[in-house]
N, C-alpha and C positions, 0 to 999 in steps of 0.2 A: 226724267227725260233730259238728255243733253240738248241745249239750245245753241243755235248758230250765233255768230257775232251779229248777223243781221237781225235775228229775233230779239236779242238782248238790246240792240241799238234802238229798235222800234219801240220796245217797251220803255226804255229810258227816255226817248223823245216824248212819248205820251206822258210820262211822269214829269217832264219839264214843261208841260202845258200845251203841246201840240194836240190837236183834236181830231183832225180828219185826214183821210188819205192824201188830200190835196195839200194840207199843211206839211205832211211828211215829204211830199214831192217837192213843193216850192221852197220850203224853209230848211228841210232836212236833206235835200239832195238825193232822195230815193226815187226810183221809178215806180209808177203805178203797177207795172207788171210784176214786180217783186213784192210790193207792199200789200196789195190786196190778198194774195194767197197767204202771206205771212200773218196778216191780221186774222184771217179765218183760222189758221192753225193755232195762233195764240189765244183766240177766243175759245176754241174747243178745249184747249189745255187749261182754261180758267185764269190766264195771265192778263187778259184784257177783257173789257166788256163794252158793248155798245151802249151809248148814252142816249140814243134816239136820234131823230132827225134835227139837223141844225140849219138855220137859215129860213128865209121866207121865199126863196126862189121856187120856180116851177119844179125843179129837180132838187129836192132837199138832199143834203149830204149826211151820211151817217157819222155820228161822233163816236169817239172811242176814248177810254181812259184805262189806265193801268189799275188792276185790282191790287189788293194788299200783297198777294203772292207775286204778282208782276213787279211791284215796287221792290220787294225783297230780291227778286231775281236781278232786276236792273242794278241794284246797289252792290250785289256780290258776285254775280256770275262772270263778270269780266276779270276778276282777280286771278283765277287759275289760267285763264286764257292769256293774260299778260305774261305769265311765267313760262307757258308752254312754247312749243315751236310756233313761230309766227304763221298767221294764215298765208296761203299762197296768193291770195288775191289782194291787190293794192288797196282797193276800196275797203276790204275787211280790216286791213292793217290800220288804215286811217280812222275807221269807225271805232276800232278797239282803243286807239290812242285817245280819241275824243271821249269815250266812256271813262277811261282811266283818268284823264285830266279833269273831267266834270266831277267825278266822285273822289278826287283828292289823292290820287296816286303820286308817288315820288316822281319828280321830273327825271331823275336818273333811270328809273324803271321804264319810263316811256321812251327815253333816248335809247335804252338797251333794246327795246322792242324794235325800234327803227334800225339799229345796227345789225341785229340778228336777221331781220327781214332783208336788209341790203346784202348780207353775206349769202343768204339763201339764193337771192337773185343772181349774184355773181357766179355762184357754182352752177346754177341752171343755165345761165348764158354760155358758160364754157362747155357744158354738156351738149347743148344744141349746136354750137359751132363745131365741136369735134365730131359729133355724130353724123354730120352731113356728108363728109367724104370717106367715112369709115368702110363702107361696103364696096367701094369702087364702082358702084352703079350710079349713073347720073339720075338724080331724082326728077320727077315731073316738074315742069316749070312752077306749077302751083305749090307743090310740096316744098321745093327748094326755096322759093320766094317766101313762103310762109315761115319756114325755119329761119331764114335770114331776118325776117321781121321779128320773130320771137326773140332771137338773140339780141337784136338792137333794142327792143322794148325792155327786156330784162336788164340789159346793161344801163339803160337810161334810168330805170326804176332804182337800180343799185346806187347810181350817182345821186339821184334825188333823195333817197332815204338816208344816205350817208351824210349829205349836207343838212338834211332836216334834223338828224340826231345831233350834229354839232351846233346847229342853230338853237335847238331847244336847250342844250346844256349851257351855251354861252349866254343866252337870254336869261336863264335861271339864276346865274350868278349876279346879274344886275337887278332883275325884278322877278321874283318867283311867280310861277303860274302864268306867265305871259308868253312863254316860249312857243306855244302852239299857235299863237295868233300871228306869228311872223312866218312868211313863206321861206323856203330854203334859199331863195334868191335875195332875201333881205327886205322885201317889200312888205310893209305892214298891211293887215287887212282891217 
């Protein structure tokens, strides 16, 4: 069964010591709306298991941990994803880069992911901009505005990913494995 970047990322976070949906939300940056169904899917697939209720509160929280199969998935499933066409979703690109960095991928491969994702966004932004006036029909305000927004968002993501790729590579020449901790604008996290 082919797993999404989100599924692999969740299993990897559990493998890193995250335990609850709320850990995944607060520390991992994931929404509960995507995490809860993903955990159910992953549990049904045997990749994670519930560890019981954690805490002494009135509303105990379910704990989760990666199974042996889940740990293997987390350690290897990102490899072909890193070489394939980048995900269309910026969050998925960043999660994939985090997985690759955590599991020891070459910084050049991570930078290449960012560069390829940037080029995809550049091409999509041009398609959205060109497609707007093609038919000669004036689009509805909503549709036209939404297309403009998509073109601007894609162009901004292109610029951000291009700078991030350069930042990762320049940081790698100074101190390996630290490139992803610096934002594209140069501010350290």
